[in-house]
C-alpha positions in Angstrom: -0.9 -12.0 13.0 -0.8 -12.1 9.2 1.6 -9.7 7.4 1.1 -9.6 3.7 4.3 -8.4 2.0 4.6 -7.2 -1.6 5.8 -4.3 -3.8 4.3 -1.1 -5.1 3.6 -2.2 -8.7 4.9 -5.1 -10.7 5.5 -3.8 -14.3 9.1 -2.6 -14.1 11.4 -3.3 -17.0 14.5 -3.7 -14.9 12.8 -6.5 -12.9 13.4 -8.8 -15.9 16.1 -11.2 -14.8 15.4 -10.2 -11.2 11.9 -11.3 -10.5 10.9 -12.5 -14.0 12.9 -14.9 -16.1 14.7 -13.3 -19.0 12.4 -13.4 -22.1 9.2 -13.9 -20.1 6.5 -11.7 -21.9 5.2 -8.8 -19.9 1.7 -10.2 -20.4 2.7 -13.0 -18.0 4.4 -10.9 -15.4 1.4 -10.7 -13.0 1.1 -14.4 -12.9 4.8 -14.8 -12.2 4.6 -12.1 -9.5 1.7 -13.8 -7.8 3.7 -17.0 -7.5 6.1 -15.3 -5.2 4.1 -12.6 -3.3 0.6 -12.7 -1.8 -0.2 -9.0 -2.5 0.6 -6.1 -4.7 -0.1 -2.4 -4.4 -1.6 -1.2 -7.7 -0.2 2.2 -8.6 -1.8 2.3 -12.1 -5.1 3.7 -10.7 -3.3 6.7 -9.3 -2.3 7.9 -12.8 -5.2 6.5 -14.8 -8.1 4.6 -13.4 -8.4 1.2 -15.1 -11.7 0.1 -16.6 -13.8 -2.6 -14.8 -12.7 -5.0 -17.6 -9.0 -4.5 -16.7 -9.7 -5.0 -13.0 -11.6 -8.2 -13.9 -8.8 -9.5 -15.9 -6.4 -8.9 -13.0 -8.7 -10.9 -10.9 -8.8 -13.8 -13.3 -5.0 -13.9 -13.6 -4.3 -14.1 -9.8 -4.9 -17.0 -7.3 -7.9 -16.9 -4.9 -5.8 -15.8 -1.9 -4.1 -12.9 -3.7 -4.9 -9.4 -2.5 -4.5 -6.2 -4.6 -4.4 -2.9 -2.8 -5.4 0.1 -5.0 -3.8 3.5 -4.9 -6.6 6.1 -5.3 -6.6 8.4 -8.3 -4.6 11.5 -8.1 -7.7 13.3 -9.3 -9.1 12.8 -5.9 -6.0 13.4 -3.8 -3.9 15.8 -5.8 -6.3 17.7 -8.1 -9.4 17.9 -5.9 -7.3 17.6 -2.8 -10.0 15.6 -1.0 -12.8 18.1 -1.8 -15.9 17.1 -3.7 -15.1 13.4 -3.1 -18.5 11.8 -3.8 -18.1 11.2 -7.6 -14.4 10.2 -7.7 -14.7 7.8 -4.8 -17.9 6.3 -6.3 -16.1 5.9 -9.7 -13.0 4.3 -8.1 -15.0 1.8 -6.0 -17.4 0.9 -8.8 -14.6 0.1 -11.2 -12.3 -1.6 -8.7 -15.2 -3.8 -7.5 -14.5 -5.9 -10.5 -11.5 -7.3 -8.5 -14.1 -9.1 -6.4 -12.5 -10.9 -3.5 -9.0 -9.8 -4.7 -9.7 -6.2 -3.7 -7.7 -5.1 -0.7 -7.2 -1.7 0.9 -7.4 1.6 -0.9 -4.5 4.0 -0.3 -5.0 7.7 -0.2 -1.5 9.2 -0.6 -1.8 12.9 0.0 0.3 15.6 -1.8 3.3 16.8 0.3 2.0 20.4 -0.1 -1.5 19.6 1.3 -1.9 20.9 4.8 -4.1 19.2 7.3 -7.8 19.4 6.8 -9.5 17.0 9.2 -13.0 17.9 8.0 -12.2 17.3 4.3 -10.6 14.0 5.3 -13.6 12.9 7.3 -16.0 13.8 4.4 -13.8 11.9 2.0 -13.6 8.8 4.2 -17.4 8.9 4.7 -17.9 8.3 0.9 -16.3 4.9 0.9 -18.7 1.9 1.1 -19.0 0.3 4.5 -16.3 -2.3 5.0 -13.8 -0.7 2.7 -10.3 -0.6 4.3 -8.8 2.8 3.6 -5.2 3.7 4.4 -4.1 7.4 4.5 -0.6 8.6 3.9 -0.3 12.3 4.7 3.0 13.9 3.8 2.8 17.3 5.5 3.7 17.6 9.2 0.5 19.6 10.0 -1.4 16.3 9.8 0.1 15.0 13.0 -2.6 16.2 15.3 -5.1 14.7 17.7 -7.9 15.9 15.4 -6.6 13.9 12.5 -5.9 10.9 14.6 -9.5 11.0 15.8 -10.9 11.1 12.3 -8.9 8.1 11.3 -9.9 6.2 14.4 -13.6 7.1 14.1 -13.7 6.0 10.4 -11.6 2.8 11.0 -9.0 4.1 8.5 -5.3 3.1 9.0 -2.6 5.7 9.2 -0.1 4.5 6.6 3.2 4.1 8.4 5.9 5.4 5.9 9.6 4.8 5.9 12.2 6.9 4.1 15.9 6.7 4.7 15.4 3.6 6.9 13.4 5.5 9.5 9.8 6.3 10.1 8.6 9.6 8.6 5.1 9.3 10.1 3.8 8.9 13.7 3.4 5.2 14.6 -0.3 5.6 15.4 -2.5 2.5 15.4 -5.8 3.9 14.2 -7.5 0.7 13.0 -7.5 -3.0 13.7 -5.4 -3.5 10.6 -2.2 -1.9 9.4 -0.5 -0.5 6.3 3.2 0.1 5.9 5.1 1.6 2.9 8.9 1.5 2.4 10.1 4.2 0.1 13.9 4.2 0.2 16.5 2.5 2.4 20.0 3.5 3.3 21.8 0.3 2.6 24.0 -0.5 -0.4 23.3 -0.8 -3.2 20.8 2.1 -3.1 17.9 2.2 -2.5 18.1 -1.1 -0.5 17.1 -1.7 3.1 19.5 -3.3 5.5 18.7 -6.2 7.8 18.8 -4.0 11.0 16.2 -1.6 9.5 13.9 -4.4 8.4 14.2 -6.2 11.8 13.2 -2.9 13.5 10.1 -2.8 11.4 9.3 -6.4 12.2 9.5 -5.5 15.9 7.3 -2.4 15.5 4.6 -4.3 13.7 4.7 -7.2 16.2 4.5 -4.7 19.1 1.5 -2.8 17.8 -1.0 -5.2 16.4 -2.6 -8.3 18.1 -2.3 -11.9 16.9 -5.4 -11.8 14.8 -4.6 -8.6 12.9 -3.8 -8.2 9.2 -1.0 -5.9 8.1 0.0 -5.0 4.6 3.6 -4.0 3.8 4.7 -2.7 0.4 8.2 -1.8 -0.9 8.2 1.2 -3.2 12.0 1.3 -3.8 11.6 -0.4 -7.2 14.9 0.7 -8.9 17.1 -2.2 -9.9 14.8 -4.7 -8.2 15.6 -3.4 -4.7 11.9 -3.8 -3.7 11.9 -7.4 -4.7 15.0 -8.3 -2.7 13.8 -6.3 0.3 10.3 -7.8 0.2 11.9 -11.3 0.2 14.2 -10.4 3.0 11.4 -8.9 5.1 9.2 -12.0 4.5 12.0 -14.2 5.8 12.4 -12.1 8.9 8.7 -12.1 9.6 8.5 -15.9 9.2 11.5 -16.4 11.5 9.6 -14.3 14.1 6.4 -16.4 13.6 4.5 -13.6 11.8 
């Protein structure tokens, strides 16, 4: 099993002196990040979809084995709320294609007020090109149904396992032959860090769910104060110790 561990974003000012040497120009941060982590979740596309030229530059600045997950535009998930997905999905995938072999999964993070709509989800997932790995992170409890699980399984999309407060806030469904995990906020000190026990529990959950040949992506979104960096490093050490 391969577990790729990274953070949600890399351009945080308070990471200077934590992940990046003091004085290192921001234009060099991605290269420095890629020296320590094999993947990153790109949140920029959620707020403003980058041009193909920007995606291409990110490809040029990262090593061949680096993987960049892309968070889908809020226009698709929060404004259109999964409806009329053809154009926004096409635009996202056309522009992100400039990442080439660096392109990893696409994350659909749904608004917390969006109630379950299995038909809309199915229609949206159908718009992605064949072979695209899509992870879905619903945030309303109405999504936890057999109908939604069936859509994810039929489309080969991964239910994003989400953690908040050092505990799962989503069902631990395996809906694809690959996995996606997001860590939003731990309970350890200093906040919002994760403790060793919580991270070890996630190591066990991942190991007990996916087979040896699977690929799982894990991203820490607790960026404040560099907590995500420290937790991603600690989680990587635990995974390596467990042979993952």
